[in-house]
C-alpha positions as CSV (number, residue, x, y, z in Angstrom):
1,M,33.1,-11.1,4.8
2,S,30.7,-13.2,2.8
3,D,31.5,-11.1,-0.3
4,I,35.2,-12.1,-0.3
5,P,35.7,-14.6,-3.1
6,A,36.7,-18.1,-2.1
7,T,39.9,-19.8,-3.3
8,L,38.0,-23.0,-3.9
9,K,34.8,-23.6,-5.9
10,L,32.5,-26.6,-6.1
11,I,30.8,-26.4,-9.5
12,L,27.7,-28.5,-8.9
13,D,25.7,-29.8,-11.9
14,G,22.0,-29.8,-11.1
15,N,21.1,-31.5,-14.4
16,N,23.3,-34.4,-13.5
17,L,21.9,-34.6,-10.0
18,V,18.3,-34.8,-11.4
19,S,19.5,-37.3,-14.1
20,N,21.0,-39.5,-11.4
21,W,17.7,-39.5,-9.4
22,T,15.7,-40.2,-12.5
23,A,17.9,-43.1,-13.4
24,L,17.7,-44.5,-9.9
25,H,13.9,-44.1,-9.9
26,K,13.6,-46.0,-13.1
27,M,15.9,-48.8,-11.8
28,S,13.6,-49.0,-8.8
29,G,10.9,-50.4,-11.0
30,G,7.5,-49.9,-9.3
31,A,9.1,-48.4,-6.2
32,Q,9.4,-44.7,-5.5
33,A,13.0,-43.5,-5.2
34,G,13.6,-41.1,-2.4
35,A,16.8,-39.2,-1.5
36,A,19.1,-39.4,1.4
37,V,20.0,-35.7,2.1
38,K,21.7,-36.3,5.5
39,A,25.1,-34.8,6.2
40,N,24.1,-31.6,4.2
41,A,23.2,-33.8,1.2
42,Y,26.6,-35.5,1.4
43,G,28.3,-32.2,1.4
44,L,26.6,-30.6,-1.6
45,G,24.1,-28.4,0.4
46,A,20.8,-30.0,1.5
47,P,18.4,-27.1,0.8
48,D,19.5,-26.8,-2.9
49,V,19.4,-30.5,-3.4
50,V,15.9,-30.8,-1.9
51,R,14.6,-28.0,-4.1
52,Q,15.9,-29.6,-7.3
53,L,14.9,-33.2,-6.5
54,Q,11.5,-32.2,-5.3
55,D,10.9,-30.3,-8.5
56,A,11.9,-33.5,-10.3
57,G,9.3,-35.5,-8.5
58,C,11.1,-36.9,-5.4
59,R,8.7,-37.1,-2.5
60,D,10.7,-38.8,0.3
61,F,13.8,-37.3,1.9
62,Y,15.9,-38.9,4.6
63,V,18.0,-37.0,7.2
64,A,20.0,-38.2,10.2
65,N,18.8,-35.9,13.0
66,W,16.2,-33.3,13.9
67,Q,18.6,-30.4,13.2
68,E,18.8,-31.6,9.6
69,A,15.0,-32.1,9.4
70,L,14.3,-28.5,10.6
71,E,16.7,-27.1,8.0
72,I,14.8,-28.5,5.1
73,E,11.3,-28.6,6.5
74,P,10.4,-25.1,5.3
75,L,11.2,-26.3,1.7
76,V,9.1,-29.4,1.5
77,E,5.7,-29.5,0.0
78,P,2.6,-31.0,1.8
79,E,2.8,-34.3,0.0
80,T,6.6,-34.6,0.6
81,S,7.8,-36.6,3.6
82,V,10.9,-36.3,5.7
83,S,12.2,-39.2,7.8
84,V,14.7,-38.8,10.6
85,L,16.9,-41.9,10.6
86,N,18.4,-41.6,14.0
87,G,15.0,-41.7,15.7
88,V,13.8,-39.6,18.6
89,R,15.5,-39.0,21.9
90,D,13.9,-37.4,25.0
91,E,15.5,-34.1,24.2
92,D,14.1,-34.2,20.6
93,M,10.5,-34.7,21.6
94,E,9.5,-31.0,21.8
95,A,10.9,-30.2,18.3
96,A,9.8,-33.6,16.9
97,T,6.1,-33.3,17.9
98,L,6.0,-29.8,16.4
99,S,7.7,-31.0,13.1
100,R,6.1,-32.5,10.0
101,A,9.1,-34.9,9.9
102,K,8.7,-38.4,11.1
103,P,11.1,-40.2,13.4
104,V,12.4,-43.6,12.3
105,L,11.9,-45.5,15.5
106,N,14.9,-47.8,16.2
107,S,14.4,-49.2,19.7
108,L,11.6,-50.3,22.1
109,Q,12.4,-47.2,24.2
110,Q,11.9,-44.9,21.2
111,I,8.6,-46.7,20.4
112,K,7.5,-46.2,24.0
113,R,8.5,-42.5,23.8
114,W,6.5,-41.9,20.6
115,S,3.5,-44.1,21.3
116,G,0.4,-42.0,22.0
117,T,1.5,-38.9,20.1
118,G,-0.9,-39.9,17.3
119,Q,1.7,-38.7,14.8
120,P,3.2,-40.7,11.9
121,C,6.4,-42.5,12.3
122,D,8.7,-45.0,10.4
123,L,10.1,-48.2,11.9
124,M,13.6,-49.5,11.4
125,I,14.1,-53.3,11.6
126,N,17.5,-54.8,12.2
127,S,17.9,-57.4,9.4
128,G,21.5,-58.2,10.2
129,M,23.6,-55.0,10.1
130,H,23.3,-54.7,13.9
131,R,23.4,-51.0,13.9
132,L,20.1,-49.1,14.6
133,G,16.8,-51.0,14.5
134,I,14.3,-53.3,16.3
135,D,15.3,-57.0,16.4
136,P,12.7,-59.1,14.6
137,E,12.1,-61.2,17.7
138,D,11.1,-58.0,19.6
139,L,8.4,-57.0,17.1
140,S,5.8,-59.1,18.8
141,A,6.3,-57.0,22.0
142,I,5.1,-53.8,20.2
143,D,1.5,-52.6,20.4
144,M,1.2,-51.8,16.7
145,N,-2.1,-50.1,17.3
146,S,-0.3,-47.4,19.3
147,L,1.6,-46.3,16.3
148,S,0.8,-44.8,12.9
149,I,3.5,-46.4,10.8
150,D,4.1,-45.0,7.4
151,M,7.2,-46.9,6.4
152,A,8.9,-50.0,7.8
153,M,12.5,-50.2,6.6
154,S,15.9,-51.9,7.1
155,H,19.4,-51.2,5.8
156,L,21.6,-53.4,3.7
157,A,25.2,-53.8,5.1
158,S,27.0,-55.1,2.0
159,A,24.9,-54.3,-1.1
160,D,28.0,-53.0,-2.9
161,E,29.3,-56.7,-2.8
162,D,27.9,-59.9,-4.2
163,C,27.6,-61.9,-1.0
164,A,25.3,-64.1,1.0
165,Q,24.5,-61.4,3.5
166,N,22.3,-59.6,0.9
167,L,20.0,-62.5,0.4
168,K,20.0,-63.3,4.2
169,Q,19.0,-59.7,5.0
170,L,16.2,-59.8,2.3
171,D,14.9,-63.0,3.8
172,V,14.9,-61.7,7.4
173,F,13.3,-58.4,6.4
174,S,10.6,-60.1,4.3
175,N,9.6,-62.4,7.1
176,A,9.8,-59.6,9.8
177,I,7.4,-57.3,8.0
178,S,4.6,-59.9,7.6
179,N,2.9,-58.7,10.8
180,V,3.9,-55.0,10.6
181,P,1.0,-52.7,9.6
182,A,3.0,-50.2,7.7
183,K,1.7,-48.4,4.6
184,R,5.1,-48.8,2.8
185,F,8.2,-50.9,3.0
186,S,11.9,-50.0,2.1
187,L,15.2,-51.9,2.0
188,A,17.4,-50.8,-0.8
189,N,20.0,-48.0,-0.7
190,S,21.9,-46.9,-3.9
191,A,23.7,-50.2,-4.3
192,G,20.7,-52.2,-3.2
193,I,18.7,-50.9,-6.1
194,A,21.1,-52.7,-8.5
195,L,20.5,-56.0,-6.7
196,G,17.1,-56.3,-8.4
197,Q,13.4,-55.7,-7.9
198,D,13.1,-58.1,-5.0
199,Y,15.1,-55.6,-2.9
200,C,13.1,-52.5,-3.9
201,F,9.7,-53.0,-2.2
202,D,7.7,-49.7,-2.2
203,C,10.5,-47.2,-1.7
204,T,14.2,-47.0,-2.3
205,R,16.6,-44.7,-0.5
206,P,19.5,-43.7,-2.7
207,G,22.2,-41.5,-1.4
208,L,25.7,-41.9,-2.8
209,S,24.7,-42.4,-6.4
210,L,22.6,-39.3,-6.4
211,Y,25.8,-37.3,-6.0
212,G,27.9,-39.1,-8.5
213,G,29.1,-42.1,-6.6
214,V,29.1,-45.6,-8.2
215,P,28.8,-48.3,-5.6
216,R,28.4,-51.2,-8.1
217,Q,30.0,-51.5,-11.5
218,E,26.7,-52.1,-13.3
219,M,25.7,-48.6,-12.4
220,T,28.7,-46.9,-14.1
221,S,26.9,-45.9,-17.3
222,L,23.9,-44.5,-15.5
223,I,25.5,-42.2,-12.9
224,Q,26.9,-38.8,-13.9
225,Q,29.5,-36.7,-12.0
226,V,27.8,-33.9,-10.0
227,V,30.7,-32.3,-8.1
228,F,33.5,-30.5,-10.0
229,P,36.0,-28.8,-7.7
230,Q,38.2,-25.9,-8.9
231,A,41.1,-24.4,-7.0
232,Q,42.8,-21.1,-7.5
233,I,46.6,-20.7,-8.0
234,L,48.0,-18.6,-5.2
235,Q,51.6,-18.6,-6.3
236,T,53.9,-20.2,-9.0
237,R,57.6,-21.0,-8.4
238,K,60.5,-22.7,-10.1
239,L,62.2,-25.8,-8.6
240,K,65.7,-27.0,-9.4
241,A,66.5,-30.7,-9.5
242,G,66.8,-31.9,-5.9
243,D,64.5,-29.2,-4.3
244,K,62.0,-30.7,-1.9
245,V,58.3,-29.8,-1.7
246,G,56.1,-29.6,1.4
247,Y,56.0,-31.1,4.9
248,N,58.5,-33.9,5.6
249,A,60.0,-33.5,2.1
250,Q,57.7,-36.1,0.6
251,Y,58.6,-35.0,-3.0
252,A,62.0,-34.2,-4.4
253,A,62.2,-32.7,-7.9
254,Q,64.0,-35.0,-10.4
255,R,64.5,-32.2,-12.8
256,D,64.1,-28.4,-13.1
257,M,60.3,-27.8,-13.1
258,S,57.5,-25.3,-12.5
259,I,55.0,-25.7,-9.7
260,A,51.9,-23.9,-8.6
261,I,50.5,-23.6,-5.0
262,L,46.7,-24.0,-4.7
263,G,44.4,-22.8,-2.0
264,I,43.0,-26.2,-1.0
265,G,44.0,-28.8,1.6
266,Y,42.7,-31.3,4.1
267,A,40.6,-28.7,5.9
268,D,38.6,-28.5,2.7
269,G,38.2,-32.3,2.5
270,Y,41.2,-32.8,0.1
271,L,42.8,-35.2,2.5
272,R,46.4,-36.5,2.8
273,G,45.5,-39.6,0.8
274,F,45.9,-37.4,-2.3
275,S,49.6,-36.7,-1.4
276,N,51.7,-37.5,-4.5
277,T,48.7,-39.2,-6.1
278,G,46.0,-36.5,-6.8
279,M,45.5,-34.9,-10.1
280,F,44.3,-31.5,-11.4
281,R,43.8,-30.4,-15.0
282,S,43.9,-27.4,-17.2
283,E,42.9,-27.4,-20.8
284,G,43.3,-31.1,-21.0
285,I,46.8,-31.1,-19.4
286,N,47.3,-33.3,-16.3
287,L,48.8,-31.5,-13.3
288,R,50.0,-33.9,-10.7
289,V,49.9,-33.2,-6.9
290,L,53.4,-33.0,-5.5
291,G,54.3,-33.8,-1.9
292,R,52.1,-33.9,1.1
293,V,48.7,-32.3,1.2
294,S,48.7,-29.7,4.0
295,M,45.8,-28.0,5.8
296,D,45.2,-25.2,3.4
297,L,47.7,-25.7,0.5
298,I,49.0,-28.2,-2.1
299,A,51.6,-28.0,-4.8
300,I,51.0,-29.2,-8.4
301,D,53.3,-29.7,-11.3
302,I,52.6,-27.1,-14.1
303,S,55.7,-27.7,-16.1
304,D,53.6,-28.6,-19.1
305,A,51.2,-25.7,-18.6
306,S,53.4,-22.6,-18.6
307,Q,50.5,-20.3,-19.4
308,L,49.2,-20.7,-15.8
309,G,49.9,-18.0,-13.3
310,E,48.7,-16.5,-10.0
311,G,45.0,-16.1,-9.9
312,D,44.2,-18.8,-12.5
313,W,41.9,-21.7,-11.7
314,V,42.5,-25.4,-12.3
315,D,40.1,-28.3,-12.3
316,C,40.4,-31.1,-9.7
317,D,40.0,-34.7,-11.0
318,F,37.0,-35.6,-8.7
319,D,35.5,-38.5,-10.6
320,L,34.6,-40.3,-7.4
321,V,35.7,-43.8,-8.4
322,R,39.0,-42.6,-9.7
323,A,39.5,-40.2,-6.8
324,S,38.8,-43.0,-4.3
325,N,41.4,-45.2,-6.0
326,Q,43.9,-42.3,-5.9
327,S,43.4,-41.4,-2.3
328,G,42.4,-44.6,-0.6
329,L,39.3,-42.8,0.7
330,S,35.8,-44.1,0.2
331,Q,33.5,-42.2,-2.2
332,Y,31.3,-41.3,0.8
333,E,34.3,-39.7,2.7
334,L,35.2,-37.7,-0.4
335,L,31.8,-36.1,-0.6
336,T,30.9,-35.6,3.0
337,G,34.3,-34.2,3.8
338,L,33.9,-31.3,1.4
339,G,34.7,-28.2,3.6
340,R,32.6,-25.1,4.2
341,R,35.3,-22.8,2.8
342,S,34.3,-23.9,-0.7
343,A,31.9,-21.7,-2.7
344,R,29.1,-24.0,-3.9
345,I,27.9,-22.9,-7.3
346,W,25.0,-24.7,-9.0
347,H,24.8,-24.9,-12.8
């Protein structure tokens, strides 16, 4: 079955991936840029991303859970660290204590669970996002001598905006770490790097921008597109004026026209937000999505590309900023929703 060609390809540009990490590393100043490779490296494929970024010099990787850690652990070199952001549950302990990866301890209960293992850990401090993390007022209750803390970190909630919360979180985190005996400190995500050197500390944790996302306008010229989807034409057909396309007749032809049916739909991460708004291209010609996106199929207008036929491939407009505006989906959703039916081809 694995030898059957897919009807959807993700052409992935390894040079642009490495270029993005290098740019973010330089923006981080004296801090070391790591890489968030959780959620299968935002849909691109964590093992391939880890290999390429590690070769480029990345030495810190961040995953969500222990399943993700175990997937990439055989690939990482001795000097490379892996941090598990969701921490460690009781049911994780056996795997966690045998792993080279570190838990990011997020609660007093997790700290109690990990204390005494003698193994390294990271510590998450809640600086105002109120998601995972130790509240600053609870830090004094921790026996720091019972932990071997590599990195103390927090997470910015609104770094993609210019707002007072950013400075407030920086202030809370800076004060909270004054009595935390960690080797390294980290606050900035992709957008946080652009806020300036005060936010970078020792390590930064870019994610979205590695994969072509642009969370802040000042990063536009630095970040290169990494994911280039291509879809195959399964059938072409002629419409007459008044003919309706797809579920619930969300598009009606205004004139006689030619359309193509592509093997891509919301099961592949091309969600309904692209209905009547998405765009494909062939040889510079725009091919608009017509009607509602369905689970496995969409229709596009090929009236200006009469050379296209069954079996041909067309390019999806997947510039993340533009695709986000077309669909109403966040850049994060566009990436992490990419389905497993797509062939991932690194160039």
